[in-house]
N, C-alpha and C positions, 0 to 999 in steps of 0.2 A: 755549558752554554751561557753566554753573557745575558744578564737581566734584560738589557735593551732588546736583544734578539728574541728572547722569549715573549716580550711584550708585543713586538711586531707580528710574530706568528699568531698570538692570541687575537689581535685585532683583525688579521686576515681571516681567521676562522670565523669570527663574529660576522664580518661582512658577507662571507660566502653563505653562511647559514641563514641570512636574512633575505636572500634573493627570491625565495618562493615560500608559499605557505607550508608545503610538505617537502620532505627530504628526498622524494622520488623513489623510495624503496618499493620494490615490486610486491604486489599482493601475495605472491607465492614464496617470497623470501622470508626467513625467520625473523622475529623481532630483534632489533639491535638496541644497544644501550644508548641513552641520551648523552652526547658529549658534555664534559664538564669544562667550562670556559674559564672559571675562576677558582683559585685555591680557597679552601674553606678557612674561615677565621680561626685564629688561635683558640685553644681550649680555655674557657673561662672568660672570654671577651663578651661584651653585651651583644645579644642577638636582636636584630631588627624585627619589628612586628611585621609578619607577612601580610601583604596587601591582598585583597580578594582578586581573583582573576578577572581580567577585563577582556572584552571582545577583541579577538585577534591574537590573544595569548596562546602559546603552545602548552599543552598539558601532557605529561608522560602517560603512555598507554601500555598496559601489560596484557598479554594474551596467554591463556592457559587452556590446554586441552582437557575436556571433561569427559569422563567415562560414562557412557550411557547406562552401565550397570549401576552406577552410584545414584542414578536418578529413579531407579525402579522402586515402586512402593510395595508391590506384592512379590517379594523375592522367592516365596515358596511356591509360586505357580508360574508357568511359562506365560510370557506377556501375550503371545499370539493366541492363547487359549482362554483369555478373559472375555468370553463372549456369552451373552444371554441370547439364546435362540428363541424366536417367536413363532408360534403356530407351526404349520407344516414345514417340512424341509424345503428349502429353496425360496421361502417367502420373504426372506430378508437378505438375499444375495445382492451384492453390488458388483457391477461389471464396468470395466474400462475398455474402450475400443479406440482404434486408430483407423483413419481413412487416408489413403494416398491418392491424389488426383481424383479420377472418377472410379477408382477401384471399390471393391466391396469392403464393408467394415470387417476389421480383424479383431477378434477378442484377445486382449492382452492380459487381462487379470479378472478373475472371478473369486470373490471373497465374502465372508460374513462380516468383515470389518466395514465400518461406515467410511467410505472414501469421499471426503468432502472437498478435495482440490486435486487438480492435475496441472502440471506445468512442464514445459519442455526444457531439457538440459542438453549441454554439449551441442549447441546449435539446434539441430533437429534430429538428433541421434539417440536421445534417451528421454525418459519420462520420470518425473518426481511426483509421487502420490503422497498426499497428506491424509491420514486416516485417524479414526477413533475407534476404540472398542468399548463395549458396555458389558457390565456384569453386576449381579445382585450382591448386596452387602453380605459378608460372611459373619458368622457368630464369633464374638471375641471370647477369650478364655473365661472372663467373668460372667458371661452370659449376656444375652441381648444383642441386637444388631449393631453393626458398626455405624450405620447411618440410615436415615429414613428414605433415601432415594438411591437410585443406581449410581455406581461409581464409573468413572471414565478413565481410560488410558489413551495416550496419543502416540503416534509414531509416523514414520516416513519410510518409504522404500523406493529404490531406484530400479526402473525397468528398462530393458533394451528391447525396442519393438521387434517382434518376430522371434524373440528368444524366450523360452519358458523360464519361469522362476525369476526371483529378484536378484539384482547385482549386489544389493545389501539391504538390510532391514534393521532399523534402530528405533528404540523408544525415545520419545522426546519429552523434555520437562515443560514445554510450553506449546502454544499453538503455532503451527507453521503459517507464515504469511508470505509476502512477496518473494519471488526469486529474482536475484540480481540479473540484469541484462547480460553480463559477462558469463553468468552461469557458474561461477566458482563457489558462491555462497547462497544459501537461502536464509532469510531472516526469521528469528523466532521471537515471539512476544512472550517473555517469561517474567513472572512477578519478582523473581529474585535476582535479576541481572540481565545484561545484554548477552544473550547466547546466540550463536550462529552455527548453522549446519553447513559443512562443506559438501561438495558433490562426491567426495570419496567416502562419505558416511561418518566423518569425525565431527565432534561437537567442540566448539571453542567459546570460551568466555572472555569478555573484554572488561577491564577495570581501569579507571582513570585515577592514577596516584593512589591506588589501593582502595578507592571509593566504589561502592556498588552503584550500578546504573539501573534505571527503571526498565529499560528495554532498548531494542534497536530496530531500525527500519528506515523507510524513506530513502532508498538507494537513489543516487543520482542517475539520470537517464542513461548515461554512458557506462554505468556500473563501476566507475572508478572510486567513488566516495560513498560512504554510508553515514547515517545520522544517528547519534546517540542522544538520549534524553535522560536528564537527572532532575528529579523533583526535590526541592529543598525541604519539604515537610511531608506530613502524611497526605493521603489522597484528597482529604477534604480541606487541606490548608490552602488558602487563597494566594498562593505564590506561583508566579510563572516558572515553569521548569527551565533549567539550563539546557541549551542545545549545543552539541559539538559535532564536528565532521572529522572523519579520519579515513585513511585507506585501510582495507582489510589486512590484518596482521602487521600494520605499520606501528611504529613505536611512539608516535605523537598524534595528538588530536588538537584541533583548533577550536577555541570557544567562539561560537557565533553570537550568542546572547541569550537573554531570558525571553521566552516567547512561546506562544501556541501556534498551531497551524503552519508549520514550515512547508514551503513548496519550492521545488527545483525548477529552474528554467529549462527549456528543451535542450539547450546546448551544454547544460551542467556547469555553466560559468557563474551562475548567481543563485542565491537562496533567499527567497522572500519569507518574512515571518511577521506575525502580528502581535502587538502589545495592546494595551487598553486604548491608546489614543493615536496610534501610528502604525504604519507599515514600513518595515525596514528591509533593505536589500543588501545582503552580504556578498561581496565580490571575492570569489575563491582565490583568484590569482594574487590579489593584493592584501587580502584580509581586511579591507576597508568596508565601512558600512554607510549607506545613505539612508536617511529617514524622511518619511513623508507623513506630515501631521494630518490627522483626520478630524472632521468636525463632529463625529459621533463615535461611540465606543465600538470596537470590532472584536472584543474579547469573545472567544468561542466561535468565531465565524470561520469561513472557509477562504482559501486562497488558491488561485491557479493562474498559470501564465498562458498567454497566447503563443501560438507556435513560432512566431517570428521573434518572440522575446520583447516586444514593445510594450504590451499591456499586461497588467495584473488585474485579474478579476477578484474582487473581494465581496464580502457579504453586504457592504455598504455602497458598492458602486464599482466603477471602472477607473483604473489608475494608469496614466501615461508614465511609464517608468523613466524614459530619458528626460522628460520634462519635470518629473517628480511632482505631479499634481493629480488631483482627482478631476476627471473630465465628465463623468456621468454619475450622478448621485440622486436617485429618485426619492421623493419625500412621501410620507404617509404609507409606505409599503415596505415590507420586509422581504429581502431577496432570499428565495429558497434555493435556487440554483441558477447558474449563469455560465456562459461560455462564448468565446470569440470565434468567429468563422476563420477558416484557414487563411483567407486573404486579408484578414484584419478589418474588414469593412463593417461587419455586423456584430452587435452584441445581442445574443439571445438571452433573455432573462425571464425567469418564472418567479413571480412574486405573490405574496399573500397580502391582500389589501387589508389594512387595519379597519375593523368593523366600525369604528367611530367615524370613518369617512362617509358612511351612509350607503355602502354597497349592499344591495339585497339580492342574494342568490337564492335559488329555489331550495326547498327542503332536501336535505341529504347531499347537497352540492358544496364543494369547497370554494371558498372565496379566493380563488387563484386566478391570476392573469398571466398570460405569456406574451411578452413584448419583443419586438425586433427594433433595435435602436441603431441608428447610423452613428458610427464612432467619430466621423468627421464633423457632423453637424449637431448631434444629440437629438435629432428628430426621432419621435417614437411612433411605432405602428403596432396596434393591438392585433395579435393573431388569434388569441383565444381568451374568452371571458368566462368566469365561473367554471373553470375546467380543472381537470386533474393532471394536466401535463406539468408535472412538477419535479420529478426525480430523474437523475442521471441523463440529462440532456447532453447529447454528444454529436458533434458535426461529423458527417461522412465526407462532405466536400463543402465548397462555399455556397452551395445552393440548397443543401438538404441536411437534415439532422434527425437523429433518433430521439424519440421521446418515450420514456418509460413511465408508466402510470401504475399506481397502486391505490386501492380504495381507502386503506387506513394503515397506520402503524400499529403493531402490537395486537393484531387480530388476524383471523383467517380470511382476510380479504382476497380479492382477485386482482391480478396484474395483467397488463397488456403492453405490447410494444408497437409503436407507430413509426413510420417513416414520413417525415413532414418536410415540405418545401417552403421556401421563404415567402411564397405567395399564399400560404395557409392551407394548401391541399394536403390532406393527411390520409395515408394508406395504412390500414391496420394489418400488421404482419403476423400477429398471433391472435388466437381466440383468448377469451378470458381464462387465465391459468390460476390454479388453486394455491400456488406458492410464488416465491420470487423467481422471476425469469433471469436467465443469464444470456449474455450475447457477447460477441467478439468480432471486431472488424479486422479483416486480413491485413497483413503488413503492407501490401501494395495499395490498400484502400479500395479494392475492387469488389469485395464480397463481404456479406454479413452472415455470421454464423449464430443461430438462435436455438436456445433450449426450449423445453416445454413437453408436450405429450409426444413429440417426435423431434428429430433433428431436422432443421431447415437451413438451407443455404440460399441467400438472396443476392442479387446484384445490388449495387448502391442506388440503382434506379427503381428498385422494388420488384424486379422480375424473380420469381421463384425458380431457382436453378436445380434444386435437388431437395428431396425429403427422404428421411430414413426412419421407418417406423420402429417401434420397440414393442416388446411383449405386453400383453394385458397385465395390469397390476403394477407396471413399472413406468418410470418417468425419467426424462433426461434432466439431470441436475447440474451439469457443468459442461462447458465447451471451451476449447482453446486451440487457436491456430498455431501451427509450428512457425518458427522464425522465417523459414524459407517460403512460407505461404503456399506450399504444395500439399501439405498434410494437415490434418487436425485430429484432435482427440476429444472424446466426450465420455461422460460418466452417466451410467444408468443405475437408478436406485428404486427401492420399493415405494410405490405411490403413497401408501398409508403412512409410512415413516416420514416421507418428505412433507406431507401436509401437516403432520403434528409438529 
């Protein structure tokens, strides 16, 4: 082949490879090698100093299947038997139920394992349970206990509703976190790398150019992309971690930048992230980044998008993404939580007023204010003063939101859930609960599922549609709607363990 013809083919390949961020490989297809576009330099020739990767650069990714047996610490004892039973038989059982439409609850699993999460897989046809086991330290050959406290094992199992037994059951090297919307992978937060669990029960580890990663997570809402994180130093090193996005089992990742608090837009087209003095927006299709300079540091803050993708809610205020400017930035107050209404008109913001500003709340009351701000004019309206409406505010429609309250962090405080309208009317949905409540809004936005001393289903206008009691000594610890909105699952655990 003539040299000129080879050059033309190489240029064509380079142009085609730059048309999109990713090569379009399917998440289910095996990893493929990265094409080599240039011949290596002759042996002995000077080697150029490699430049550090820049945002938008592609980095090779390798995927390796990990055997669950290699992660097992107590190989001489079956994993499922590593349980310390407490008190009388049955006092520490955990149960998982499913409910279809208005049918009766159906028991899907009863176990001494601590079931801490339930998610739906394969649409609405399967369940993924995350669990832990607990057991007392064993005496080592030299004598003396192995540790001063109980040891823990983690695992996951897949259930088919209505069928006894698990489809598979594997031990995990880390804690199970969010399930991808596509349902192909569940993310694991593991200290020794980015490990992922597929719905067939296999574990996969991702590495970038042979470099270990800190962990994986932050799936895009459409389930097409996942986010990798890589810290450049030890955990206490004040350096922003590198963030990459990739497709599951794809052979390339794209460097987004160095940042904390990444947040996906609802349509998965953009990724917002924060540095010390700015918020940046990474466009997935073009690998280009827009930056918005802030007037005060946002390091360690939170970010979230409005549903229409216009606004970014940050710890320091509200950002108009198309205009690339901050439009709401309160002074003298630290934003604890904030959210934009579905119609984009209202910014709901819970703040803690700096005590130097002279606010005097009663003894035992938090110096929190909940404000409703018009996004068009910036006009503020105070909804609650010296109140505890401060955690997990979430809109159910453009007129109402859920406000979760807790008396304090790090203590056995009590929590409650309220349904609040923009005129300030608040309906208490739950009594004071001894632990953290869980709630879930149905996919069609018509119902609210709430945990507590019983399962409760409300309409988004606050009408109690159904309640399901549990046995004495037990508490509902988790609730989850199925993607079809027709079924839901819930976890029941021992009350004394939940409180502790």
